[in-house]
C-alpha positions, -999 to +999 in steps of 0.1 A: +689+262+304+725+259+311+736+244+346+767+237+359+771+201+374+788+199+410+818+177+414+796+152+436+769+145+408+795+138+383+813+114+410+781+098+420+778+085+383+814+077+376+821+058+409+785+042+408+773+054+440+737+041+454+713+059+453+728+090+438+741+079+407+705+069+390+695+105+392+732+118+379+731+097+350+697+106+335+708+143+338+741+135+319+716+118+294+698+152+291+727+171+285+739+146+259+703+149+243+708+183+243+678+187+265+697+209+286+735+226+284+757+212+311+789+227+322+814+217+348+841+237+361+874+234+352+887+223+392+863+198+391+879+183+361+914+177+382+892+166+415+876+138+397+908+126+383+924+127+411+896+108+431+887+084+405+924+073+404+920+061+434+898+035+427+898+026+387+929+022+366+945+052+349+936+040+316+900+039+328+901+071+345+917+087+316+887+078+293+860+088+319+875+121+318+876+121+280+841+113+279+831+140+303+850+165+282+834+155+253+797+160+268+801+189+289+813+229+285+839+235+311+840+269+328+868+286+336+887+296+367+913+324+373+925+350+398+892+371+396+869+341+401+899+328+429+896+359+447+859+368+442+852+333+460+875+339+487+853+373+493+818+355+492+799+343+524+800+304+513+816+284+544+832+260+517+854+274+491+855+247+467+816+253+466+826+291+464+846+291+431+823+266+414+796+291+421+818+321+409+827+303+380+791+295+371+783+334+377+809+347+356+798+319+330+766+336+330+748+300+337+710+297+350+719+272+381+736+249+397+727+211+405+743+196+434+733+171+465+750+198+492+722+223+489+729+239+523+764+248+512+746+272+488+726+288+507+742+323+497+741+315+458+730+343+436+718+318+411+694+292+409+701+254+429+685+221+422+694+187+434+693+163+407+657+150+413+642+185+412+662+194+380+650+159+364+611+169+373+615+204+357+633+190+325+607+164+319+578+191+326+593+212+299 
């Protein structure tokens, strides 16, 4: 299964945001074990760097980004993706970009804590706990 990780799931882990980081950490472990193929959107990388750098030192932030890039595949964002996101029925543009990027990459789903923001999704949306249960059951 190929799954895009929403920015919030990655940030939960990097910033150890309780109670959310536990499920995110377990999901990242499943990616490392190759039980699922993990993807992040290219825009997620810059957003993560910006937000994590506000609370951690630059060297630590860069190392966290390097670690994430070793674990995850990265979906691309180009002009077509951005235009498609603008024309979608998503209320949140950032989430629309993630969704369009996942669609164009042929992914099976998106894991997010903001399920309601993806109600217009054309692919399956999972919350972290739900995806963990599916992986464990398979």
